N, C-alpha and C positions, 0 to 999 in steps of 0.2 A: 632669431626668424619671430616675427607675430603672427597669432592665431586669427587677431581682427585688432582695430582698433581699440574696440570696447566691449568689455564682456556685460551682459547684466544678468545680474542672479532674480529670478523670481521673474513669471509669465505671465501675471495676474493682471488687473486694471492697470497699475501705472508702469508694469514692466514692459506691456504688451504695447501702451503706449510711447512709452520712453523710446524703444527697438523702433518703432513703426517711425517717430521722428525725426529720429538720426538717421535710419536708411534712407528716408525721402531725401535728404540733405547729403546724401554720398558719402555719410560714415560708414565703413566696414565695422560690423557688430555681430557678434554674436550671443545668443541668446539661452539661459542655462532654466530648467524647469524639472524641479525632482519629482515631478508627478506626469502630468500630461497636461495638455491645452486645450480649452477652458478643461476644469475639473471641480469636482465637488468636495474638494480639501479647501479650500481656501474663502476669502472671504465674497468672491465675485457671484457663487453661484445661488442660485434660486430664481430663475427666471427675468427679474427686472431688480433695477436701483431706482429712487428716486432722482429728479432733479430738480432742485428749488433754489435757484439763485438769487431771490429775495433773503437779504442777510439777515440774520437771528443776531448781529451786533449792532451797535448803533452806530450813528454815521460817524466815517473817520477812522473805523478801525481797520486795520491793515488788510484786512482778508476779504474786504470790498471789491476791490481793483481783480481780482481772481476771479469772485461771485460775477462779475459785472458780464465776464468773456465767457464763460462757460456753454452757456446754448449758441453764441456764436460759433466757438471751437466744435463741441457736436456737430453741429451742423455742416462744416467745413470739412469733418472728418467723413460724415455719411453721403457729402457729393463728394471727395474723392476718390473713395472705397465704393461709391454705386452699391451703398447698403441700405438698409430697411432698419437701422436699430432704434430708432428714435420714435418716441409716442410722445406729441405736443397735445395731451390732454388737460395743461396746468396742475397746478397741486392746489387741494385745498388745505391750509393750517386751520388748526383749532387749536381754542384754548378757553382761557376764563379773562372776563374784564376787570377783574380784580389782582393779575397777574402783573408785576412791572415788566419781568422779561419778555411776556407776550406781548405787551404792549408796544415796546420798541419794534418788534414784526411788525404791529398795525403801524406805525408811524411812517418806518421804511416803504410799507406801501403807498401810502399818501402821499410821502414824498416823490416816490419814483413813477408814479401813476398820475399825481398830479390833483389829484384829490380822491374822496372816498367810495368811488365805486367797489371795490373790492374788498373794502372792510366791513364787515356783515355782523350785526347785534344776533342775540337771540332770536328774537323774531323773525327776522332776515334769512338766517341760518334755519329757520325750521320749514319756512317759505320754500327757499332755494334750493336746499339739500335735503329732503325729507326722509333721506334713509341713516343720517348721521342722528344720533340720539342726543340731542341741545341740551345742556343745564339752564336754567335762568340766567345766572351769569356771564352762560358760553359769548364766545365772541370768535370770528371768523375772517379769514382773510384767504384772498384767493390771489396764490400766485400765479397771474395768466401767462406769464413768461416760462413756465417751469412745466415737469411733464416725468417722464421716467425714459428708461434706455434700456432695450433687453441685452442685460449684461454677458451672458454667453456668449452672444450672436455678436458683441462688441469686442469679446477678448479675442475670440477668433480672426473678426476679422482686420484688426490688428495685426494680430501676429501674420494671418497672409500676405498683408498689403506688406509688410516688413520684408518676407520672403521675397515678394515680387521684387522689391526693389534692393536684393542683394544680400540680405542677414540673413543669417546660419540660426537653426535653433538646434537644442540640444534635449530632447525630455527622457524623462525617466533617470535621470542622473543629477545626484545631489550633492553640490558644493560643500565642501568640508572645512573651506577656509582661502585663505591666500596670504600672501607676502608681499611688501609692497620694496622693489629695490628703486637705486636714481633712477632708472630711465625705464622701467616696466613693473607690473603688474604681474605675479605671479600668481594663479585659481588653481584649487586642487581639488579632484572628484576622484572618487576610489580608482580610477583608471587608466586616467591621465592629467598632464598639468599642462595648461594652458596660458600663452603668454599672452597679454594684451598692454595697451598701453594705459587705459583706464578702466575703470570698474564704475559700474551704476550696481546699488544695491537696492533691490524693491521687492523682497522676500514677503512683505504683507507682516501675518501674525509669527512666520516662522523667522523674523528676525531675534527673536526672545532665543532660538539656538543658534543664531551666526555672532549676535554682538551681546549677550544675555546682559551686561554691563549695563547698558543704555534703560532709561525709564520707560519703558515700554512694558505691558504684562498684555498676555495671551488672553482674549476673553471669550468667552461662549456666545454664541449668537445665533437663535432659536427665530425660526419662521413656519407658519400654516398657513394651510389653504382652507379656507370656509365656505360651506355651500350654504345656498340663502332657504329657507323655509320655501314650500310649495309656491304660495300664493305671492311671493317676492321675487319670483326667476327670473319675470319679464323685467322689473324694477331694474335690478342688480345688472341684469345685460344690455341697459340703454350707456349709449355712449356717453354721457351726459356725466354719468357717476366718476369723479375723477378721482386720479392718486392723493394722497390723505398724509397729514402728517401731525399729530397733536400732542399737543404736549398737557400734564395731568399733576396739578403742582401735589404735593404733600401726599402722595399716591404711591402704592408699591411699583406701577408702574407710571415712570415722572413722562415717559415719552412712548406713542406708538408711530407707526408709520406701514404703509402699506400702499395697495394699489390694486386693480381689477384683474384679474388674471388675465394672461393672454388665452384662458381656455376661460371664457365667460360660460356661465356669472359666479363662478367662485370670486372669492377675494384672498388675497394673498396680504395677513398679517404680522409684522413682527413689533419687537419693540425692546423698551431699556427695563429687564429686571436683573433681578438676583441670580444671573445664570452660573455666575461664579467666574474666579479669575484663577490660571494656571502659571505653572511655570515650566511646564514640560508639554508639548502635544503628544498624544497619544492615539492610537486608536478609537478608545473608549468616547473622546469627547467630539464622534461623530454617529453617536448613537443617540437618539432620542429616548427619553424614558418620561413616562406618565407626568412624572412633575414637572417637567422642561415646559410642558405645556399649559399648565395653568394660570401662567400669566396672561397670554395670549388669549385665551379661553373666556376669561372673565373679559376682556377688553370684547372679545365677539359679544358675548350678551349685555353688556354696560353700554356700549359705544355706537351700535348700532342698531336700527329698528328692522326684525325680520332674517336675523343670521343665526345659525345655528352654531353650537358652541363645541361641537364634535369637530375638527378639522379631518378633511379626506385625505391629506398629505401633509407630512411636514419634513423640514432639514433642520439640521444642528451645523452650523458654521464654525467656526474662529477667524477674527479680528484682533488686530494689533492696537492697542490703547495706552497712549502718554500718559504722565500725571496730570499734565496741565492740558491735556486736548488738542494741543498743537500737533502737528505733523513735526516730523524732523525731515528739512529739505536743504541740500545746500552739499559743501564741500566739508568730507569729514577727517578731522586730523590737519596737520601741517603739510601734508604730500601734495596735494591738489590731484592727488588720482585717483581719489575713491569720494563718490558722488552718493549719497543717500536721498531716498526719498520713501520714506516709511513713516509708521506711526499714525496713520492720519484718523484715527478714531471714529469711523464710522462714516466719513465722509470720503474716502478715497475715489470712491467711484466717480463720482459726481464731477471731482474736479482733474481726473484723469487726464481728458486729451490737455488742456493748460499744464500739468504737471509734466507732460510727457515733451511738450514746447520748452518750459523751464529747465528741463535734466539736459536736451539737447543743447540747449543755450550754453550750458555749464561747460558741457565737453567741447563744442565747437570752441565757445568763445570766451570761456572762463566768467562770465560775468549775464545777469539777464535784466531785462528793462523792467520786469516785476519788481517788488519790492517784496523781499521772501526774509528780510532781518529776523520777523518774529518766528522764522521756521528753522531760524540757526541750530544745525545739529549739535554743536558745540555749546550753548548756552546753558546747560546745567553745568557745564565743569569749568568753562574758563574765565569764572568769578569764584570760584570757590575751592578748596583744597580737593575735595572728592565729591563724589554723587552723595554718600551717606551725610554729608553736612548739608548739602544742597536740601534733602530730606528733612534734617535737625532743624534747621533753621528755619524752614517754612511750613513743614506741616504736612505739606500740598498731599502727601501721599494717603495719609490718611484722611485727612479731610475729604479730594475731591473723590473719593472711594466709599467714603460712608453713607452716604446716599444710595450705593447700591443695593 
């Protein structure tokens, strides 16, 4: 006796979307969440997330097809669910004209937009976006097709949409593991064993607890909300102040991102700082310490004009990062009954409606029209004796994380 056709472990950004897409197709699905959904214990919390479909990788890269479809997928989701989760403000990407990697972003904008109208030198940046403190070698790229998504709203909308289409959810219940039989998968919680045909594993950072041998580490994620100086309140309240993503080479903060708070004129800032990697998640990981805020306070002072550097509120979350920054998406192992969608390394929410479609394809048709070869969950072990050989051969673990 089957409890459902498919079980989904983890109802965050990608788990909720996968469950929604499968339920829409008539697949009987049951979703498990160890906390509640949405919740402040996973990477989707914190008011909103950026959507920047303009690629940061060179033309021809495998991720471009997915990025091209994220805004159409979000708009489709919003229309289907009659929700109001999208913020179509565009995203201002800023960096240095001397940074070859950021020049790739500018070139992608020229190719997509057909000309230079969204590529701004330092003088143009200062004129059009005076609230950003632009250096003399600054370069800006405005992603006019981007914006933000109300993250908690999007998760609860996807979960409720799945329920409306017949899905079941079990919250406050931790999955401890599963067993793969020839004709089924048995999923174990503390109180019950559930039997399904296939299993989708989308627990975000908590994948480190379920499958600790995977090349994914738990990374702390800190965001703060900052108030403008009194004379800048009106400027930061303007609808023209965009969401933003900035690269800062050779600095403690290599990357910052954020957006106007839904409660304007406050500004939310997050970034890429040395907040540490952990092997196990515990409650202390969610307590914001004064030193956790040093990086984003520095950015509030240095990268913005008229913004106070003392946050009015803050949050610390956890996220799952792979050693090569690419997610693990696809069939895991030889059984064909387990599908992973995890390790998104900071971009999981942005791509989640597309990933929901991909997971639903893999469940329903055992294939997808998207090229996800570069996301193969077995790529670290298929051609190596074991994962540790891969680390030793490439040095990727130390090299990738040294800059943090």
